[in-house]
PAMAR-670435 format. One record per residue (C-alpha): x, y, z; residue number from 1; residue in three letters. Coordinates in nm, 3 decimals. Each point is the difference from the previous one (the first is absolute). Example, Ala and Ser with C-alpha at 12.3 -4.5 7.8 and 13.67 -1.06 7.14 Angstrom:
BEGIN
@east=1.230 north=-0.450 up=0.780 n=1 res=ALA
@east=0.137 north=0.344 up=-0.066 n=2 res=SER
//
This chain:
BEGIN
@east=0.000 north=0.000 up=0.000 n=1 res=MET
@east=0.148 north=0.332 up=-0.103 n=2 res=GLN
@east=-0.034 north=0.264 up=0.275 n=3 res=ILE
@east=-0.054 north=0.347 up=-0.140 n=4 res=GLN
@east=0.243 north=0.254 up=0.152 n=5 res=PRO
@east=-0.277 north=0.243 up=0.093 n=6 res=GLN
@east=-0.193 north=-0.274 up=0.182 n=7 res=VAL
@east=0.315 north=-0.113 up=0.180 n=8 res=ALA
@east=0.075 north=0.359 up=0.104 n=9 res=GLY
@east=-0.350 north=0.069 up=0.128 n=10 res=THR
@east=-0.006 north=-0.331 up=0.187 n=11 res=THR
@east=0.341 north=0.066 up=0.155 n=12 res=ARG
@east=-0.111 north=0.342 up=0.127 n=13 res=VAL
@east=-0.315 north=-0.146 up=0.157 n=14 res=LEU
@east=0.192 north=-0.291 up=0.151 n=15 res=LEU
@east=0.250 north=0.245 up=0.146 n=16 res=GLY
@east=-0.275 north=0.195 up=0.173 n=17 res=TYR
@east=-0.146 north=-0.325 up=0.131 n=18 res=ALA
@east=0.335 north=-0.130 up=0.128 n=19 res=VAL
@east=0.082 north=0.330 up=0.173 n=20 res=ARG
@east=-0.351 north=0.035 up=0.145 n=21 res=GLY
@east=-0.052 north=0.334 up=-0.174 n=22 res=GLU
@east=-0.378 north=-0.026 up=-0.005 n=23 res=HIS
@east=-0.086 north=0.354 up=-0.111 n=24 res=GLU
@east=0.244 north=-0.014 up=-0.291 n=25 res=GLU
@east=-0.129 north=-0.348 up=-0.092 n=26 res=PHE
@east=-0.360 north=0.121 up=-0.007 n=27 res=GLU
@east=0.092 north=0.312 up=-0.200 n=28 res=ARG
@east=0.189 north=-0.209 up=-0.258 n=29 res=ALA
@east=-0.296 north=-0.238 up=-0.034 n=30 res=LEU
@east=-0.239 north=0.290 up=-0.062 n=31 res=ARG
@east=0.227 north=0.138 up=-0.274 n=32 res=GLU
@east=-0.011 north=-0.321 up=-0.206 n=33 res=LEU
@east=-0.253 north=-0.062 up=-0.273 n=34 res=ASP
@east=-0.184 north=-0.333 up=0.008 n=35 res=ASN
@east=0.221 north=-0.165 up=-0.263 n=36 res=ASP
@east=0.325 north=0.094 up=0.176 n=37 res=ALA
@east=-0.142 north=-0.114 up=0.334 n=38 res=LEU
@east=-0.116 north=-0.335 up=-0.141 n=39 res=GLU
@east=0.342 north=-0.066 up=-0.153 n=40 res=GLN
@east=0.182 north=0.093 up=0.322 n=41 res=ALA
@east=-0.234 north=-0.223 up=0.205 n=42 res=VAL
@east=0.060 north=-0.288 up=-0.242 n=43 res=ALA
@east=0.378 north=0.039 up=0.025 n=44 res=LEU
@east=-0.018 north=0.018 up=0.379 n=45 res=SER
@east=-0.201 north=-0.320 up=0.001 n=46 res=MET
@east=0.257 north=-0.169 up=-0.223 n=47 res=SER
@east=0.277 north=0.115 up=0.233 n=48 res=VAL
@east=-0.181 north=-0.139 up=0.306 n=49 res=SER
@east=-0.051 north=-0.333 up=-0.175 n=50 res=GLY
@east=0.362 north=-0.023 up=-0.114 n=51 res=ALA
@east=0.133 north=0.077 up=0.347 n=52 res=VAL
@east=-0.240 north=-0.253 up=0.156 n=53 res=ALA
@east=0.119 north=-0.269 up=-0.242 n=54 res=VAL
@east=0.363 north=0.089 up=0.075 n=55 res=HIS
@east=-0.045 north=0.006 up=0.378 n=56 res=VAL
@east=-0.219 north=-0.312 up=0.015 n=57 res=CYS
@east=0.211 north=-0.181 up=-0.261 n=58 res=GLN
@east=-0.306 north=-0.138 up=-0.176 n=59 res=ALA
@east=-0.225 north=0.105 up=-0.285 n=60 res=ASN
@east=-0.268 north=0.021 up=0.110 n=61 res=PRO
@east=0.083 north=0.017 up=0.371 n=62 res=PRO
@east=-0.193 north=-0.231 up=0.230 n=63 res=SER
@east=-0.270 north=0.136 up=0.228 n=64 res=GLU
@east=0.225 north=-0.063 up=0.301 n=65 res=ASP
@east=0.288 north=0.187 up=-0.162 n=66 res=ALA
@east=-0.225 north=0.296 up=-0.080 n=67 res=LEU
@east=-0.134 north=0.006 up=0.357 n=68 res=ARG
@east=0.357 north=-0.001 up=0.134 n=69 res=THR
@east=0.094 north=0.282 up=-0.237 n=70 res=LEU
@east=-0.308 north=0.199 up=0.105 n=71 res=ALA
@east=0.077 north=-0.049 up=0.369 n=72 res=THR
@east=0.360 north=0.111 up=-0.051 n=73 res=THR
@east=-0.120 north=0.313 up=-0.179 n=74 res=ILE
@east=-0.249 north=0.073 up=0.278 n=75 res=GLU
@east=0.276 north=-0.020 up=0.263 n=76 res=LYS
@east=0.228 north=0.238 up=-0.191 n=77 res=LYS
@east=-0.255 north=0.249 up=-0.130 n=78 res=HIS
@east=-0.346 north=0.132 up=0.077 n=79 res=ALA
@east=-0.186 north=-0.235 up=-0.232 n=80 res=LEU
@east=-0.257 north=-0.257 up=0.110 n=81 res=ASP
@east=0.121 north=-0.357 up=-0.063 n=82 res=ALA
@east=-0.344 north=-0.123 up=-0.107 n=83 res=GLU
@east=-0.038 north=0.288 up=-0.245 n=84 res=GLU
@east=0.346 north=-0.070 up=-0.145 n=85 res=VAL
@east=-0.076 north=-0.371 up=-0.025 n=86 res=PHE
@east=-0.335 north=0.068 up=-0.170 n=87 res=THR
@east=0.164 north=0.237 up=-0.247 n=88 res=TYR
@east=0.277 north=-0.246 up=-0.087 n=89 res=LEU
@east=-0.210 north=-0.317 up=-0.007 n=90 res=SER
@east=-0.308 north=0.133 up=-0.178 n=91 res=ARG
@east=0.119 north=0.294 up=-0.212 n=92 res=CYS
@east=0.357 north=-0.096 up=-0.087 n=93 res=ILE
@east=-0.007 north=-0.380 up=-0.007 n=94 res=PHE
@east=-0.376 north=-0.048 up=-0.023 n=95 res=GLY
@east=-0.251 north=0.109 up=-0.257 n=96 res=SER
@east=-0.171 north=0.282 up=0.186 n=97 res=SER
@east=0.029 north=0.361 up=-0.107 n=98 res=GLY
@east=0.090 north=0.268 up=0.252 n=99 res=LEU
@east=-0.344 north=0.159 up=-0.022 n=100 res=ALA
@east=-0.164 north=-0.336 up=0.074 n=101 res=GLU
@east=0.190 north=-0.037 up=0.327 n=102 res=VAL
@east=0.069 north=0.350 up=0.131 n=103 res=PHE
@east=-0.180 north=0.333 up=0.019 n=104 res=GLU
@east=0.109 north=0.244 up=-0.272 n=105 res=THR
@east=0.207 north=0.209 up=0.242 n=106 res=HIS
@east=0.203 north=-0.304 up=0.109 n=107 res=ASP
@east=0.012 north=-0.158 up=-0.347 n=108 res=ALA
@east=0.191 north=0.303 up=-0.129 n=109 res=VAL
@east=0.239 north=0.030 up=0.297 n=110 res=ARG
@east=0.076 north=-0.357 up=0.108 n=111 res=LEU
@east=0.203 north=-0.097 up=-0.308 n=112 res=PRO
@east=0.251 north=0.278 up=0.073 n=113 res=PHE
@east=0.005 north=-0.047 up=0.376 n=114 res=ARG
@east=0.053 north=-0.376 up=-0.026 n=115 res=ILE
@east=0.252 north=0.015 up=-0.287 n=116 res=ALA
@east=0.198 north=0.269 up=0.181 n=117 res=GLY
@east=-0.011 north=-0.195 up=0.323 n=118 res=THR
@east=0.120 north=-0.329 up=-0.149 n=119 res=VAL
@east=0.276 north=0.176 up=-0.193 n=120 res=LEU
@east=0.115 north=0.184 up=0.311 n=121 res=ASP
@east=-0.034 north=-0.308 up=0.222 n=122 res=SER
@east=0.188 north=-0.241 up=-0.225 n=123 res=TYR
@east=0.273 north=0.217 up=-0.153 n=124 res=ALA
@east=0.337 north=-0.139 up=0.106 n=125 res=LYS
@east=0.100 north=0.290 up=0.225 n=126 res=ALA
@east=0.297 north=-0.195 up=0.135 n=127 res=GLU
@east=0.146 north=0.015 up=-0.352 n=128 res=ARG
@east=-0.088 north=0.367 up=-0.041 n=129 res=GLY
@east=-0.305 north=-0.070 up=-0.217 n=130 res=GLN
@east=-0.276 north=0.259 up=0.031 n=131 res=THR
@east=-0.366 north=-0.052 up=-0.089 n=132 res=TRP
@east=0.065 north=0.188 up=-0.325 n=133 res=THR
@east=0.286 north=-0.236 up=-0.089 n=134 res=ASP
@east=-0.232 north=-0.294 up=0.064 n=135 res=TYR
@east=-0.269 north=0.167 up=-0.212 n=136 res=LEU
@east=0.253 north=0.027 up=-0.285 n=137 res=ASP
@east=0.063 north=-0.376 up=0.025 n=138 res=GLU
@east=-0.371 north=-0.081 up=0.015 n=139 res=VAL
@east=-0.082 north=0.221 up=-0.299 n=140 res=GLU
@east=0.280 north=-0.163 up=-0.200 n=141 res=ALA
@east=-0.140 north=-0.343 up=0.087 n=142 res=ALA
@east=-0.352 north=0.107 up=-0.099 n=143 res=ILE
@east=0.126 north=0.128 up=-0.334 n=144 res=GLU
@east=0.200 north=-0.319 up=-0.062 n=145 res=ALA
@east=-0.294 north=-0.230 up=0.078 n=146 res=ALA
@east=-0.197 north=-0.132 up=-0.295 n=147 res=PRO
@east=-0.334 north=0.167 up=-0.056 n=148 res=ASP
@east=-0.292 north=-0.211 up=0.126 n=149 res=PRO
@east=-0.205 north=-0.153 up=-0.280 n=150 res=GLN
//
């Protein structure tokens, strides 16, 4: 899947606000996006979350137990509810449910960035000097290298 530079840039800005907990800036940036740009950034954030989950859980798709463990770890490190993270990952990323089917509109727009930012920040190899943005670079490269789904 080819990631368009503008989509990657927009997504990176929103993820940065989410990682740093800059809520006002995050909300302002969301309001400034048109629907098409927002949909593309949400889709990329969802792909990032899925790729990190596969990497961390070392399975594609991850098992329910692995996703629950991942969600619990995220809850302990950040202010995200483990059940909400699990539901997002299991139903929207690795299941067949759409965001709007599972979450209220407000959450459906924000969760992809909050969760993607959180997993990137939580699982970057800080001991090797890797930042969440370095990890995002790796994940985006892997997404682009992956064959397009048929």
